[in-house]
N, C-alpha and C positions, 0 to 999 in steps of 0.2 A: 585982094583977099577979100572975100564976102566974111563978115561977121553975123553970127545967128544969134539973135537976141531971143531969151528964153520968155515965155508967155506966161507969166507968173498969175495973173489974174485969171486966164482960162482953166490952168491946171488947179486951181483952189475952187473954181465952179464945179469942175469934174468930182473932186472929191468931196464936195459938199453933198452932191447928187448921191454919191455912193453911199456915204453915211446915212442918209435919210431913208435909202432902200433898205438898208441893215436893220434901222430903227423900225421900219414896217413890219420887217420880216419877225424880228423879235416879239413885238406886240402880237402879232398873228400867232405865235408860239405860245405865248403867254396866256392868250384867251382860250386856245385848244388844251392847256395843260389845267386850266381852270375847268374846262367843262369835263376832262378826264376826272378830276378830282371830285367833281360834282356827282360824277356816275358812279365811281367807287362808295362814296359816300352813301349813295342811294343803294347800292349792291350790298353794303355792310349792313344798311338798316334792314334790307329785305330779309339778310342771313340771320341776323338775330330773331327777326320775326319768325322764322322757319325755326330756329333754336328753341324758342318759346312754346311754338304749337306741337312740335316733335318731340322735345325734351332730351334731345342729342346735344352732348358736350362738344364744342367745339372752342377754338380760341385758346383764351388764356385756362379755361376750365379744363379743357382737354390736356394741354400741358400739365397742369397741376394734378390731373389724375394720373397721368403717366409716371409724374414724380413721386406720386404718393404708392402706386404698384412698385417702383423701383424700390423706393424705401422698406416696402413690405416685403421684398424678395430680400433685402439686404439684411432685414431681422430674422428672416428665416435662415440665412445663412449664418448668423452669428449664434441663432439658437441652438442650430445643429452642430456647430462647432463647440460650445457650452455642454449639449448633451452627451457627446463623445467622450469629452474630458472628462465629464462627471462619471460616465460608465466606466471609463478607463481606471479612473481612482478606485470606483467600487470593485472593479475585477481585480485589481492589484491587492486590494484590501482582504478579500475574500479568502476562505480557507483552500488548500492546494487538495483538500478532501472533500467530495461531495456530502451533503446535510444528509443526516439519518430521519426519516419520518418518525412518527408517533409508533407505527407498527413495527418499524424496524427495531426500536430501542425496545418494546415491550418483548420481542420474540428474543433480542440479545438477553435481556435480563432474566426471561422465563429459562433459557437454556443455560446460562450460568447458575441459576438456583439449583436447576435440575441436576447438573456435573457436582455442585456441591454437596446435594444429599447422597446422590452416589457414592461419593468419597468419604463421605462420613460414615453411612449405613453399611455398604458393602466392600468398599476398599479398607476402610478401618484401618488398624494399626497393629502391624505385626509384632509379635512378641512370643516369648518361650515361658510355657508353664511347667515348672517342674512338678511331676507327680512323685509324691512321696515313695521312696525306696523302688521307683521305676524310671522308665525313660523320660526324655525332654518332648513334650508335645509343642507344636506351633500354634498359637491363637490369635485372634484379633483380627481377622480379614476373612470374610466369607469367599470373595472371589479369588484369593491366593489358595485357600483350602481347596477350592475346587481345582485348580490346576495343579497342586501338589498330588491330586489324586491319579492325575494321567500318568500311567505308566508305574505307578507304586507297587502293583502286584506283579511280581518278577514270574508268576507262573502261567501268565496268559498275556495274550495281546502284546502291546507296546513293550511290557516290561521284559518278554522273553528276547526282543530285539535288543534293548539296551543292556541287558546281562550279556548278550552275545557280543556284542561291541566292546563292553568292557575287558571282556576276556582276549578278543583278538587285536585290540587297539591298545596293547600296552606302549606306554612311552616313557623315555628317562627322565622327563621333567616332573614326573606324578610322584613326589616324594611327599609324604604327609607329616612325618615328624623329624625335626632335627633340633637340637636345644639352640635356645635363644634366636631361632630363626621362625620357625613355625609349628604348629600343631595341627592334629587332625582337621580341628574346627574351621580354621583359619587358611589352610595351605594353599585353597585355590585363591584366596585373595591375595596371598603373599606371592604366589608363582604368576608370573606375567603371561605365559603361556595359556593360562586359563581364562584370560580375558576374551569375551565373545568378539570384540571389536578389534582389539590391537593384538590379541594374541598369536595370529598366524606366523609374524615375523620371527618373533620369540621362539615359538613351537619350532619352525623349521630349522633354526640354529641350534636349538637344543637337541632335536633329534639327529642331526647330522653329527654334531660333537659330543653325544650323549652326557650331556649337561642340563643343568636345571637352573635358571636364571629368576631368581627371588629378591627379596627385600628382608632385612633381618629386623629385631627389634630398635634398632637404633636407626633406621630408615638408611641403612647403606644397602648398595645392592650387592648380592652375594650370588657367585657361579659355582654350584656343587656338582661334582663329577658322579655319574649314576650310569655303570657298566651293567647293572644287573636287569635292566629293561632296554637293553641295546636292540636296535633296528636294523636288520641286515641289509633291508631292500630300502636305501636312503632315497631313492628317487620317488618312493611313495610317501615323503613325509607329509604331504597335504592331506592325502587319503587318512593317514594314521591321525593326524591332527583333528580333523572333521570327525572321526567316528570315536575318538576319545571325548569329544566336546560333547556329542550328542549321548554318550553314555553318562555323563555328569548331571545331566540337566535335570532328570527327575529323582536324585538321590536326596538324602534330607537336607543337605546343606545347599544343594544347586549350585548354579554359576552366579557369580557376582555380576553386579550390574555394570555395564561397559565403561571403563574409564575409572572404576573405582579403584583398581589397584594403585593408581598413581597418586591416591590420597595417603597411603601409607609411607610418603617420603615426609609427610607434615608431622614429624613427633616434636615432642617437647624436651626430651632427652632423658627425663625422669622417671618416665612411665607411671605417670599419676592418674592416666586415664581421662585426661580432661584436653589432651591432643586432637586435632583432625584425624590424625591415624587411629586413635583407640576409638573415636566416636564412631567413623566409618567401619571399623572392626566389629565393634559392637552391634551395628546397624545390621551387617551381613549376618552374623552369629545368630541374630533374633529372627531372621529370616526375610530381611530386606536384599531380596536377590532377584534375579531375573525373571522369576515367575511373578514376584510381586510388581516388578516392573511392567508385566503386561497388565495386572490388576490397577494399576494407575493408569494406564493409557485408555482405558474404558470411558471414563468421564470426559476426556478430551474427544475421543472419536464420536461419542453421543453429541457433544457440544457442536463439533464440526458439521455433523450430518443433519442435525436440525435447522442449522443456517443455510447449510445448501439446499436442502429440499425447499426451505421457505423462499429462497432467491428462485429456484428453479421454477416454481409455480407463478412468481411474478413475471418471470420471463415469458412463460407460456401464455399470461395473460396479455403481454404486451404486444406479442406477436400475432395475436387475433385481432386486437384493437387496430394494429399499424401494418398493412400488408406490405408498405413498400418504404425502405427507407434507402438513403445514399450510402455508398462505403465509408467516405467520412464520418458519418452519423453513426453508423454501426460501429466502427473503430472508437469513437468517443463514447457511444453507451457501453461498450464493451470494458473500457477502461473504468470509466465511472461505476459500472457494476462491480467490477473486481475491488476497486478501491472501497466501494460502499460495504463489500463483504468482510474486508480488512478492518474496518472500523468497527463493524458488527462483531468480529470475533475478539477483537481487542476487549471489547464491551463486557461479553460473554466472560470471556477467561479472565479478567479483572474481578467480576463477581464470584466466578469459581476459586479462585486464588484468594480473594477475601475469606470466603468460606473455608477454604484450607488453612488461613492464618488462625480463623477462630478455633479450628479444630486443635492446631498446635498449641494454643495458648491457654485454652479452657479444659477444665478437668473433662476425662479422667488422664488427659495427656500432660499437661501442665509443663511443655518443654520438651516432651519426648520427639526425639528427631525422627524415629521411624514415622511419627505421623505427617512427615511433611510429605506432599505429593509433588516429587521433583518433575514428572512431566508435565503436570499444569503449568508450575512455575518457567519451565524451559520452553514451553509452548507460548507462553505469555512474551517471554522475552524474543524468541523468534518472530512473532506476529509485530512486536513492539518495534523491532529492526526493519522488517518491511514498510511499515507506517514511516518511521523516519526516512527512509529512501524515497519513500512517495512524497514526502514534503520538501527534499531537496532535488527533485527531478526537473529537468528543463520542461518549462512550461511555454516556449515561443511558438511552437505547433497548435497548442490548444488556445492561446491568445489569438492567433490568427484565424481559428475556426470561428472563436467567439466574436470577434470584429465583423467576419463576415455575416454572423447571424444578424448583428447590430444592424449593419448597413442595411442588409435585407429588409428588417423590420421598419427602420425609418424610412425607407422609400415606399414601402407599402402605406405608412402612416401618411406621408407627402400626397401619396395618389388618392387617398380616401379622403383627405381635407381638399 
């Protein structure tokens, strides 16, 4: 068997030769890297020289500029957020009603003052003047006196018509005198069927059953039977009611103000004259009737018309200056216009009612209830209720529209900047 002997010296020489070749290759690679680094350094120097000559930001300066720009964008976003939050808070704090301009306030105050003057001079205070050994004359209201002349002459015009209706439309509830219940001066106030607003339902029942539903001195409801003015054609009860109502409008006492009959329930039981029922009856007897209600309505009508005409003129001017508007803008402007008119009317009617309060307190009335213009006070209360409803309305849609306008304005500002 032949034994092979490993030649370790030969193998070692071969390994040394390989290592030397690797070292030579590494040296060449290092020299190449050094050459490349030198070229890169030369290139960087040339770039810096170009940067100095041209003024272009490169390298670290460019990175710093980009960072600065991003920081500015971040600042814009934060400022935008702050702006939206601040505007939202301002919107929530502002009134739900549009603000009045100086011209709006002046027009409102003028219309209220005009109404107060008309109420004091022309509406006045109805009262009865007892002529010595003669009839009673109504005095104190120029407008009511004009209304009293309508149909007063029974020999011509409307007087003939009213006289004919009085004869043809006899009704069972027209009872003028019953002890402890009513007298000729107050029988229309005590009888529910004579009320211009609520009387129809009482009148129809009274005509069908030949009765008179009324209230006595103690404030109790009484039903009186009256077969003398019985109506055979019960189906025409409404016609008889309307005919009799018209025939009573132009009489000396006239018809009571709607709802006044229900004040007769508020008696004190002692007939001292200080109860609500006694005061209401005294007012009616003195001429505080349906015709005076028409007189009291005139200052309110004039006030509303002044404000409405003023706002129509403003709307015409705006239409000429702005030819086109979106549907949402028109709806928002219509709502703001209505709310602004409400505020103007509240201000005007508040001034008018203040004048009426002075008229009630000051001489010569000195607390005379006939000097109260109930139409002005009711109109102020009605307008005030509408204002409260406007204050409590849902504003989510309006807030959305306001946000849209704010966002559009912010984008315009950003584009301009």
